[in-house]
Every structure is written in structure tokens, then in C-alpha cells.
NUZALUM-79368 format. One record per residue: residue in three letters; x, y negated, z of N, C-alpha, C in turn. Coordinates in steps of 0.001 Angstrom, whole numbers, padded with zeros to 6 digits, always signed. Last residue first. Layout:
// residues N
AlaXYZXYZXYZ/...
END
This chain:
// residues 186
Arg-011957-244383-304725-011343-245693-304906-010907-245879-306291/Lys-012696-241740-304718-013723-242754-304914-013100-244116-305155/Arg-010342-240321-304121-010994-240156-305436-011969-241282-305712/Lys-009798-241043-301450-008840-241410-302488-009482-241327-303886/Leu-011941-239843-300144-011812-241288-300109-010858-241769-301205/Glu-011388-237162-300577-012576-237740-301175-012502-239252-301185/Val-009018-236893-299023-008981-236618-300456-010179-237268-301139/Gln-009977-237492-296479-008963-238362-297076-008901-238155-298579/Ile-011726-235351-296068-012253-236716-296079-011256-237664-296746/Thr-009898-233235-296089-010955-233298-297098-011500-234716-297211/Gln-008366-233809-293823-007726-233759-295150-008770-233914-296246/Gln-010352-233552-291865-009697-234848-292041-009012-234906-293407/Leu-010871-230843-292100-011939-231806-292374-011346-233192-292637/Asp-008418-229804-291222-008893-229547-292589-009950-230563-293000/Ala-008478-230752-288567-007388-231175-289460-007797-230958-290912/Leu-010701-229415-287614-010721-230884-287660-009625-231405-288583/Gln-009762-226781-287789-010919-227192-288593-010997-228712-288718/Ala-007672-226903-285909-007372-226584-287307-008518-227040-288217/Lys-009103-227470-283570-008086-228410-284041-007771-228176-285517/Val-010658-225161-283451-011325-226455-283608-010324-227487-284127/Met-008641-223218-283042-009471-223178-284252-010138-224528-284506/Thr-007633-224013-280537-006742-223990-281697-007553-224016-282997/Asn-009961-223631-278990-009328-224949-279050-008435-225040-280287/Val-010289-220893-279269-011322-221800-279783-010731-223200-279946/Ser-007967-220013-277949-008163-219717-279375-009185-220656-279997/Lys-008465-220952-275348-007254-221388-276052-007423-221177-277564/Ala-010789-219548-274759-010809-221019-274776-009615-221563-275548/Ile-009736-216949-274828-010791-217348-275782-010832-218869-275887/Glu-007928-217065-272687-007436-216802-274042-008455-217229-275088/Ala-009712-217504-270563-008659-218481-270840-008128-218304-272263/Ser-011217-215165-270697-011865-216471-270900-010836-217537-271248/Ile-009229-213302-270047-009853-213258-271380-010514-214597-271690/Asp-008738-214053-267399-007653-214073-268383-008211-214120-269797/Ser-011247-213604-266282-010749-214977-266320-009577-215104-267290/Ala-011374-210821-266646-012371-211692-267279-011868-213132-267341/Ala-009254-209926-265044-009205-209697-266492-010176-210629-267216/Gly-010232-210710-262543-008963-211233-263042-008868-211100-264550/Gln-012584-209182-262406-012655-210644-262349-011377-211270-262901/Ile-011470-206615-262484-012344-207045-263577-012449-208570-263591/Gly-010062-206629-260043-009363-206416-261303-010168-206913-262495/Glu-012127-206960-258199-011093-207994-258304-010327-207873-259615/His-013499-204528-258705-014167-205821-258889-013147-206946-259071/Ile-011542-202655-257939-012012-202690-259331-012658-204035-259632/Thr-011357-203274-255191-010179-203360-256051-010583-203476-257519/Lys-013979-202752-254330-013416-204097-254182-012227-204283-255120/Gly-014162-200016-254924-015093-200976-255525-014542-202390-255473/Leu-012144-198996-253259-012027-198886-254720-012929-199892-255420/His-013262-199634-250738-011948-200159-251143-011782-200117-252661/Val-015656-198192-250836-015675-199648-250645-014364-200259-251122/Asp-014658-195556-251138-015529-196150-252155-015538-197681-252057/Val-013253-195292-248708-012516-195202-249982-013341-195842-251093/Leu-015415-195502-246929-014347-196495-246892-013512-196487-248173/Tyr-016889-193167-247689-017485-194496-247778-016404-195576-247832/Ala-015075-191155-247044-015485-191329-248442-016080-192724-248648/Leu-014990-191616-244233-013776-191688-245044-014123-191932-246511/Arg-017628-191134-243461-017076-192484-243297-015819-192650-244158/Thr-019341-189114-245939-018575-189281-244707-018029-190709-244646/Ser-022600-189993-247256-021272-189398-247341-020580-189530-245987/Glu-025761-189878-249015-024924-190217-247881-023582-189515-248015/Gly-027271-188950-251056-026929-190365-251084-026075-190793-249913/Gln-028880-186485-249161-028577-186998-250492-028335-188504-250425/Arg-027257-186274-245959-028383-186053-246853-028007-186620-248208/Leu-025558-185302-243231-025353-185640-244646-026599-185264-245440/Ser-027118-186735-240297-026480-185645-241036-026299-186093-242477/Glu-027532-189253-239101-027680-188016-238327-026956-186848-238987/Ala-025120-191864-239647-026333-191131-240020-026365-189838-239210/Pro-023757-195122-239091-023820-193697-238747-025170-193081-239126/Asn-023358-197214-241992-023897-197013-240649-023981-195520-240353/Gly-022675-197688-244560-021594-197368-243646-022049-197184-242214/Lys-024719-197966-246318-024185-199206-245758-023008-198957-244812/Tyr-025535-195420-246970-024915-196211-248034-024349-197547-247544/Asp-024615-193695-243898-025512-194010-245001-024798-194912-246008/Val-022352-191060-242816-022818-192453-242843-023758-192647-244016/Pro-020974-188549-240718-021878-188909-241814-022319-190371-241688/Gln-017535-188451-239834-018902-188752-239419-019764-189108-240634/Gln-014887-188199-240384-015777-187187-240979-017246-187436-240632/Met-013712-190210-238909-013599-190279-240369-014536-189289-241058/Tyr-014324-189300-236311-014814-190600-236779-014808-190655-238306/Glu-012876-186924-236205-014344-186896-236078-014950-188187-236628/Glu-010283-187989-236385-010782-187094-237428-012300-187030-237393/Ala-010202-189425-234005-010031-190133-235276-010569-189285-236423/Arg-010454-187348-232147-011505-188371-232221-011423-189144-233533/Lys-008024-185995-232665-009306-185300-232864-010443-186308-233007/Ala-006183-187946-231917-006186-187443-233303-007520-186765-233609/Val-006809-188171-229179-006974-189336-230066-007044-188880-231524/Tyr-006126-185549-228330-007496-186053-228163-007762-187216-229119/Glu-003407-185531-228834-004267-184582-229557-005721-185045-229493/Val-002628-187452-226982-002346-187663-228405-003233-186761-229256/Phe-003395-186234-224538-004019-187475-224987-003839-187690-226486/Pro-003898-182681-224435-003003-183849-224451-003706-185057-225065/Ile-006669-181367-222547-005944-181484-223818-005053-182722-223761/Pro-007732-178867-220170-007304-180236-220492-006549-180243-221832/Glu-010436-176569-220764-008996-176808-220610-008668-178274-220913/Gly-013612-176772-218970-012729-176419-220070-011285-176754-219755/Lys-014183-179132-216690-014934-178279-217602-014019-177999-218791/Ala-014100-180217-213315-013393-179902-214562-014194-178904-215379/Glu-016705-182259-212042-015936-181012-211971-015338-180708-213332/Gly-018395-184386-212014-016969-184664-211994-016101-183429-211902/Phe-021018-183878-212414-020585-183954-211022-019082-184217-210907/Gln-021421-183546-215102-021992-184748-214479-021586-184914-213021/Asn-018127-182214-215959-019590-182209-216001-020103-183448-215287/Thr-015296-183254-217979-015953-182913-216712-017452-182857-216918/Lys-012219-182832-219690-013671-182991-219734-014230-182556-218386/Gln-009240-184518-219412-009992-183376-218880-011477-183679-218983/Ile-006314-185274-221093-007722-185624-220922-008458-184365-220479/Glu-003040-186087-220043-003998-185090-220522-005403-185562-220205/Leu+000129-187510-220616-001265-187701-220238-002156-186628-220850/Lys+002624-187245-221750+002300-186404-220602+000811-186418-220253/Asp+002569-189177-223734+002825-187788-224117+002451-186823-222993/Leu+002211-191461-222165+001126-191036-223063+001313-189584-223503/Gln+004702-191515-220887+003483-191367-220090+002312-190895-220957/Glu+006372-191882-223097+006539-190697-222261+005269-190442-221451/Arg+005444-194384-223969+005350-193205-224841+005423-191919-224023/Met+006136-195953-221745+004725-195802-222129+004539-194578-223026/Val+008919-195743-221847+008202-195255-220656+006739-195014-221001/Pro+009453-196945-224365+009818-195546-224115+009073-194953-222909/Glu+008296-199594-223867+007758-198674-224870+008176-197227-224627/Leu+009902-200867-221892+008551-200410-221586+008018-199385-222579/Arg+012480-201417-222990+012327-200707-221719+010944-200143-221474/Glu+012339-202516-225597+013514-201754-225175+013231-200881-223958/Ala+009953-203867-225721+010226-202833-226720+011359-201918-226249/Ala+010335-205618-223560+009220-204667-223539+009485-203532-224519/Ile+012519-207063-224508+012660-206266-223288+011561-205220-223211/Glu+011310-208267-226754+012482-207389-226910+012654-206480-225697/Asp+009286-209773-225524+008932-208720-226482+010089-207738-226666/Val+010908-211531-224064+009989-210638-223348+009582-209483-224258/Arg+012125-212858-226219+012949-212069-225286+012080-211096-224489/Arg+009948-214136-227369+010728-213171-228148+011522-212255-227227/Asp+009208-215809-225236+008270-214780-225724+009011-213706-226513/Ala+011496-217434-225127+011142-216607-223971+010192-215483-224395/Arg+011322-218668-227630+012481-217832-227301+012177-216912-226129/Glu+008871-220033-227337+009046-219050-228400+010208-218107-228101/Lys+009502-221735-225154+008426-220732-225032+008585-219641-226090/Ile+011502-223292-226311+011814-222475-225136+010777-221378-224979/Gln+010029-224538-228349+011150-223659-228689+011516-222747-227525/Lys+008216-226026-226771+007726-225036-227729+008826-224034-228086/Arg+009954-227712-225369+009105-226743-224644+008621-225636-225568/Leu+010970-229189-227562+011865-228391-226722+011087-227329-225956/Ser+008661-230474-228438+009370-229558-229331+010278-228630-228543/Glu+008129-232038-226181+007139-231052-226644+007797-230011-227541/Ser+010466-233618-226154+010147-232761-225013+009158-231665-225422/Phe+010185-234984-228582+011356-234148-228354+011071-233142-227235/Lys+007922-236442-228058+007859-235412-229106+009025-234441-228955/Ser+007628-236767-224445+008009-237248-225777+007852-236113-226785/Asp+005084-236899-222007+006098-236107-222703+006365-236689-224089/Leu+004769-239927-220077+004205-238887-220944+005343-238149-221636/His+004200-241855-217318+005236-241081-217994+004562-239962-218784/His+002479-244912-217409+002386-243469-217207+003502-242789-217982/Gly+001800-248040-215908+002649-247227-216772+002539-245756-216404/Tyr-000971-250154-215985-000251-249121-215251+000550-248287-216241/Asp-002631-252070-217131-001192-252327-217053-000444-251365-216141/Asp-005128-251177-217648-004928-251855-216363-003456-252171-216098/Asp-004921-249780-220014-005613-251072-220035-005412-251878-218748/Asp-001565-248333-219738-003007-248296-219983-003610-249694-219926/Val+001441-247598-221322+000755-248533-220433-000724-248521-220781/Ser+003710-244981-221241+002534-245516-221914+001806-246401-220918/Ile+007017-244106-221644+006045-244744-220758+004931-245332-221597/Tyr+008282-240844-222304+008133-242243-222675+007044-242813-221776/Tyr+010737-238234-221863+009508-238961-221542+009495-240328-222208/Leu+013150-237052-222726+012002-236199-222434+010688-236951-222239/Leu+015032-239099-223168+014774-238094-224202+013450-237360-223975/Gln+014986-240522-220797+014613-241209-222031+014331-240230-223164/Gln+015875-238541-219005+014540-239126-218860+014091-239792-220154/Thr+018488-238172-219995+017530-237065-220033+016107-237596-219917/Ile+019597-240651-219389+019507-240234-220796+018472-239119-220939/Arg+019432-240469-216574+018718-241538-217304+018549-241171-218774/Glu+021098-238275-215995+019683-238251-215611+018884-239292-216386/Val+023567-239266-216976+022968-238065-217583+021476-237996-217252/Val+023940-241399-215190+023837-241655-216628+023158-240475-217325/Met+024141-240039-212749+023083-241025-212946+022860-241297-214437/Gln+026467-238518-213215+025200-237846-212926+024022-238790-213175/Gln+028376-240543-213511+028093-239643-214633+026746-238953-214432/Leu+028261-241603-210899+027897-242441-212044+027552-241579-213252/Gln+029206-239397-209448+027870-239929-209188+027382-240764-210372/Glu+031822-239160-210513+030850-238071-210653+029425-238562-210446/Thr+033041-241597-209723+032864-241273-211144+031811-240187-211343/Asp+031222-243024-206957+032417-242426-207542+032082-242031-208974/Leu+030130-245980-205295+029919-244900-206263+031262-244284-206625/Gly+030306-248353-203917+029815-247187-203198+029536-246001-204115/Leu+031547-250417-205066+030085-250400-205176+029466-249199-204462/Glu+034164-249703-204688+033694-250896-203985+032174-250970-204008/Lys+034344-247626-206460+034373-247302-205034+033892-248489-204215/Leu+034450-248919-208905+033259-248149-208554+033203-247854-207062/Asp+035617-252226-209139+035963-250841-208826+034686-250124-208376/Ile+035623-254570-211676+034920-254049-210508+035275-252577-210349/Met+038116-256871-212581+037450-255624-212876+036838-255071-211591/
END
């Protein structure tokens, strides 16, 4: 029996070498090109492992951001004030909180006059409405259209089914009539 110490190895070194070799075989494979050069490429296992590690790391970063950054960002946004200025950068009027500014801009956007295509208009004229009314109309129109299409296809399916049943019944009656006439003539 050969002793590892005689070969200059101890048990730990041998275990380390075995683990490294197994790891290499799991993570890489050798591809030989046209010039007979071998190239180490990532194995499917390695690609899958990298993907899982990336997904877990991304999840953890998102959790940390939600836990630590969001409260700080909220606090900063709550404190942030918007100051109107003139063309020289001098303050004009009272500063307003950022959240209030965003709400005001959203309201202005939704109340903005638009034409029948949803494009901004100068003012409300006949046939025009606010962006909010336009968006509600578009949504309702789409919902109604989809509902009518669904109902029409359901009705078409029922009509086809009924016609199929009627045709089968008529063919059965016709077949009975033909059989009766054939029996009489014989």
C-alpha cells in the first residue's frame, strides 16, 4: 500500500485537490476548436448557478433598498421644496412641498384640454374634453368593444352549434324518408 506521506501529500492536500477537480468538472467543459486547441467554457450547471446567484443577489439588494433606502428617500422627498424662480434665478413666490407640487402637476395634466385624439388643445371647444374624460372614454370604449366582441363570438358559436344540430336532424329525417320510399317501391 502506498503511503500519501511518501508521495509528499497529506490527507488535507489530497482532499483539496479532489474538491478542486470535481469543481472544475462541474463548472467547465473543454471545447476543442478546428486547430485542436482546447478552451474551457462554462457548463450549463455553471450558467444556472450564476443565474441563481444573480437572482438572489438582486433580491437581497432590493430588500436592503426597501428596508434602508426607501425610508430615507421618503423623508428627503417629504422635506424637499420646489421654489419658482425668475429668469435670473431669484426666488419668486413661496416654496411648495415637492409632494404638493407633484399632486398639483398631476391635477393640471388630468384637467388639460385635449382634442378627440388626446393631443393637447389650447382650450375646451366643442368636441374637446379634458385628458381625464378622454382617458375614461378610451378605456370605456375599449372595454365595451372587447365585451361586444366576446358576446358576438359566443353568439356565433351558439348559432353554429344550433345550425349543426338542425342540419343533422334534417338529414336524419331525409334519410328516413328515403328509406321509406325505397321500401314502398320494392
